[in-house]
N, C-alpha and C positions, 0 to 999 in steps of 0.2 A: 723837744719839739718846738719848732718855730710857729708864728701864728698862723702861716699860711697852711702847715701840716695839719695844724690843729682845726681852722676853719675849714679845710678839706675834707677831714674826717668825719667832723659833725656833718656837713652838707651833704655828703655820698651817702652816709649811713642810713641804715633801714629803720624808718621810726616805728618805734613800737609803744603799746599802752598796756603796762604789765597789770594783770588782772588777777583775782581771786573769785571763785564762784562757790559759795557754801550752798548745798543742795538736801533737800529731804525728798524722799519719792519712791515710786517703785522703778528701781534702778536696779542692772545688774551689770557685771563688770562686760560683758559682751556688748553694752550699750556705748561703750569709749572704745570700742574698737577700730584702729585705724586713727585716731584721733592725733593731732600733731600737738598736745598740750599734756601736762602730766595731771595724773589723777590719784587720787588716796581715799580710800574707805570703804566701806562694805555695808550690804543691807541695804537700809533706808537712808544713810548720811554718807555723803561724797564731799569733797574737796578739788574743785578743778584749779590748776595753776598754770598760767601760759598768757599768750597774747589776746586782748579784749577781742580782737574780730573772730578770732579761730573759736573761741569758747562760746560767743555769741551766736556765731552760726550752728554750734551743736546744739546749744539751749533752743533754738528757735526750731530746731526738728525735733525735738524731743521735750519740748516745754509740757506736753500732755501728761508726761509721767512724772511730774516735778509737782509737789505739793506747796512746797514753801523755798524760798530761796533768799540769799545776800551777795550782793557785789562788793569787793573791795579794790578800789582804783587808786594807786598812789601816783601816778602820773599819766600825761596824756601827750602821745606822740613822742615819746622820750629819745632824743638822738644818741645817748651813749647811756650804759646802767651805770650804777654806783659801783665802787671798789669793792674787791672781794677784801673784807677787814682781816681776815684770818693770815693774810701773806706779811701783815705787819708786824713787828716784834715791838708794839707800843701799846700804851694805854689809851684806849678810845671808848670816850663815855657815851652813854645811851642819847639819843637826839642828834649827835654829830653826824654832819654828812660829807662823804669823801668820795668826789666822783673818779672813775675811773682813769688812770694816766697820771694820777698823783703819785707822789713818792713820799715816803714818812718814814724818818729814821728810827732806829733801835734806840729804846729808851723814851721818846716822845710821849706827852699827855696832850690828847684831844678833847676838850671839854665839851660839855652838853650845849647842843646847838651852833657849834663852830662848823664853817661851811671851807672846805678846800676844793678849789677847782682844778680842771684838767691841766697837767704839766705843772703845776705847783711842786716845790721841792721843800722839804720841812727836813732840816739837819737833827741829828742825834739830840736826844735829851732837851730838846724845845718843847715849851708849853705853848699852846693855842689856846687861850681861854674863852669863857662862855659868849658865844653869839659871834666872834670875831669872822672876819672874812677874808680869805687868801685867795686872790685872783688867780686866773689862770696865767702859769709860766712864773710866777714871783718864786724868787729865791730867799729860803731863811736859813740861816746858818745854825750853828751848834749852840747848845745851851741859852737860846733866845727866850724872852716872854713876850708874846702878844698878847696886850692887854685885851679885856672884855670890851665886844662892841666894836673894836677897832676895825679897821678897812684897810688892807694891803691891796692896791689896786691891780686888777687883771690888764692884759693888754692884747684883747683879741677886737674889740670895737669900742672907740676908734683904734685900727690897728697903730702898733709901736714897734721900733726897733727892737728895743731892748725892755726885759722884764724889770721890774723892781727886785733890788740885789740888798738884802740885808745881812750883814756880816756877824760872826760869832760873837756872842754873848751881850747883844743888844737887848734893851728893855723898851717897849713900846707902851705907852699908858693907855688906860680905858679911853675908848671912843675918839682915838687918835685915826688920822687919816694919811697914807702915804700913796703920792699920786705916782701914774706910770713912769718908768725911766728912773726912778731917783735910788740912790745909792747911798746906805746908812752904813757909816763906818763901824768897825769893831769897837765893843764896849761901849757904844754911845747909848744916850738917852732920850726917849722922844716922850716929853710931858704928855699927860693927860688931857684928850681934847685937840691936840697941836694937829695942823694942817700941814704938810711936809711938801713943799714944792720942788725945792732943789736938794741936791747932794749934801749929806751930811758928813763931815771927817769924822776921824776917830776920837774917842774917849771924850765927847762933849755931849752937854744937855742943851736939847732945842725944845722950843716951848712958844704957844702962840698961833695966831693965825694971820698971816704966813709964819710957819715956824723959822725962829731965828737961835743962834746960838746964843745962849745966857751965862754959862761959865762951864768950866771943864768937869769931867766926873770927879777927878783927884780932888775938886774943891767942897764935894757933897761930904759935911761933917759926918753924920748920920749913914753909916755905912750899910745898915741894915735896910735902907730904901733901895738898894740895888742889889742885893743878895739874893743868888739862885737857890733854893733849897734842893738837895741831892734827894733829900728822904721823897718827895714826891714824884721822883721819877725814876724809871726802870722796870 
């Protein structure tokens, strides 16, 4: 998807406020007849699930029958739902946020607090570490590690012709930032805290603000610093 297609999809979508309403009261199943939301329960306890406005309208008509209630609302006027995580053959930990339209390859690991936006593509066996942000339309190759707190910029606003491209076996350190349009070559390393403004060639280490090449990956003496652990994936 290009940025125009994504922007049109978001702008033209029907905005929804997903809600749950927990109820206690003198209610029967017939009280929910013709409702346009889901409902579960029996006797004095019911759970209503659906769009906030539809449930609220029902509640206003039936509140005299309700003795106590509790609302749960996780979004407001949301343009797109979150992705169905069951369709991914990956390990996705609690607290990760994956928006519909994202693609996650087989054997990936998505850690707690990571955010993957619409149109992002994550290659097989790549790890997205805690609190990392993968922006819209970013493309990340196979067997990469995107470090905790890092930001791989999106390309919706301001619009850009090309998203971030990270090739296979790239390591991005914690809290690094890769800006729009940047390409990072295969097997390169981005040091923790670096801000990458320009393309990075294959097999090099970049560091600093702005990031600059400081050496080749082949010159790193301690090879464990760039090792990908297969045991964590799958």
